[in-house]
N, C-alpha and C positions, 0 to 999 in steps of 0.2 A: 375488501383490503386484502392481502397476504402480507403474514409478519414472517422473516425467516432469519431462524438466529443464525450466525456468521461464526460462532465457538459452540463450544459446549455449555450448558446449562445445568446446575447441578439442584438437585429439589434446594428451595431455601434460597436460594442465590438471589441477590436482589437485581431486578432489571430497572434500567434508568434511562433517560432520554438526555440528551446535552441541550443545553440552551443557548450554548454560543459556538463558534468555530474551533474546535477541539486544537488547530494550528497555531493560535494564539499563544501567544506566551503568557506565563500564569499571570501577572501582573495585569494583563490587560483584560483577561478571563474574569478575574475577581472585580476588576474596576466596571466592568460591563454588567455582571450580575448583580453587585452592589446598587448600581445606577437605576439599571432596568426590573430585576425582582429584589432589591430589597434583602438579599442574604447574604452569607460569606460562603462559598463551596469548601467542603471538606473533604471532597472525595479523593481518592487515591492519586489521581493526576494533579491536584490543585495543593493537596495538602499530605508531603510525605512522612511517613511513620514516624511521632513523635519520639525523644529519647526518653527512657523509661524514668519516671520522676524519684527520685533520691537524693541524698544531702552531698551537695556536692559545692566544691568552690567556685568562684565568680570566673576564674580563667577557665575551668572546666566547661562551666556554661557556657563561656563565650563561644571556647571551640565548637560545642555541640550545635550551635546556632550557625556558626561558620561554615561547618558541614552540612546541615542543614539547606544554608544558601547555597552550596555547592552541587545540589543535590536536583534543585529545582534548578539553577542556570543548565546544567548539563540536558534537563529535561526538555526544556525552552529550546535549546541548541538543536536537539533529536526534531524535534516538532517541527523548527524552521527549517532543516534538510529535506524534512518530509514533504512540507508544501512548496518548498521551492524545485523540490525533483519533479513535479507534475509539471512545470513549466520545462523544464529541461527535456521531457521525454521525448515528445512530438521529434525534436530537431536530431536529438541524439538518433533517433530510429533512422530518422531520413539519411543522415551522414554515414551508419552503418549500415543501411541496405543499399545504399548507392554502388553500382558498378566500380565504382573507381576510389572506393573506401580503402582508406589505407588502416581504420579502427581494427584494435584485435578482433580475432572474431567471436572471442568471449564477453567483449565489453558489454554488449546489452545485459547478459546474463547476470554477469557480476552486478551492474549498476542496480537493476530491481530486485535480486536477491537481496542486497545490501538495505534498498530502502525496506522490503517485507521484515528485516531482522529488527530495524529502528520500529518498525510499528509495533512489531512484538515486545520490543523492550517497553513503550510507550502504553501499551496496550488499546492503540487508536487505530483501527482497522478498517474504519470507513474509507472506502475507495479502493481499497486492497485489489480490487478486480481488475483494476486497471495494471496493475504491476504484475499480476497473475497473466494477464491478455497479453502484456508484453514476451513475459517468458515464454506462453506457448508459441507465439509468432517468432520468435528468436530460434527457437529452436526445431521450427518449421523450414525457417531461412538455413539453417545448418543441414535440414535433411538427418536430425536426430528422431527418429518414430518414438523412441522408449521418453522422450527427453517432453517431448509433442504431445505425448498421449498422455503424461504423469500431470501439466500445466492445464491441459486443456479440458481433463478431467476432473481437475481441482476447480477451473472455473465454472464449470457446468454445476457443481455443487453451491459454492460461493456465491455467484452472481447473480442480485435480485433481476431476473428479466424481464419484469413487470407483464400485466396483463394485455390481452388485446392483439392483433396481428403482427405487430413492429417485433413486439417479446418473443411469441412464437415461433418466428419466421429466423429471428436471429440465434433461439437455441436449436432451430431445427437444422441450421447451416453448422453450428459447431458438433452437432450429431455426427451429419456428413463427414467432417474431419476428422474425428474419434475413429471411425470405422476406417475410414480410408485417409491419411494425413497428405496422402499427395495432389488431394483435390484442394488443400489449402491453396491460395495465390501467393503466399509468402513460401510455397515449398520450394528448397533448393536455391532460393536467391543467394545464398552466401557459399553453394559450392563450387568446388574446383570447375573452371571451366566452362562455367554458368553464362547462359545467352538470353535468359531471361530478361523483359523488359523490366526495369526498375518499378519497385510499386510504394510510394510513399504511404504514410500511415494513412491518408485518409482514403487511400485508392483499395485499401485492404478492408474488405464488407466486413460488418459485424465485428468491428474491433472493439 
């Protein structure tokens, strides 16, 4: 078994494992944890920082609770967007990469960079390799060597390729593309006057 960190870990930092799907709303996560494991989770994702204890009026206390509920609702909203983005991604790519596409050339980049920002806000990084792969392929389709190199290199560092021939083959494919981005089957799909055959997401190997 190989364990790979997907963010910097400082000495003394706690390393934890999620017991439930992180994209679920806080109330559903709490209910599932209580029913299955009989505890109330107090991690930062479930429990926003509590207001400092002080002598306060009832109205101020009510305001603080209202602010806490607003923070939780905002977090739930971001997680819902992250979850729904994965269902949108395939169809969006196929529309964007099609020869007759009327979508802006920057649509894929803006979409997946936006999802990565949501992930960063939530500290919810699991699955980020999908967004990074889409960004690499988008820059390949735009014929942007610098952008492709940036995101494909990041993918090489980030993605858990897994053991065995399949993982090694996929990694080797990306290594070849990093050396020569024009080898990517997505290269130039959105280029002016491009006459290449349209590639769906499923036709792009090692996606």
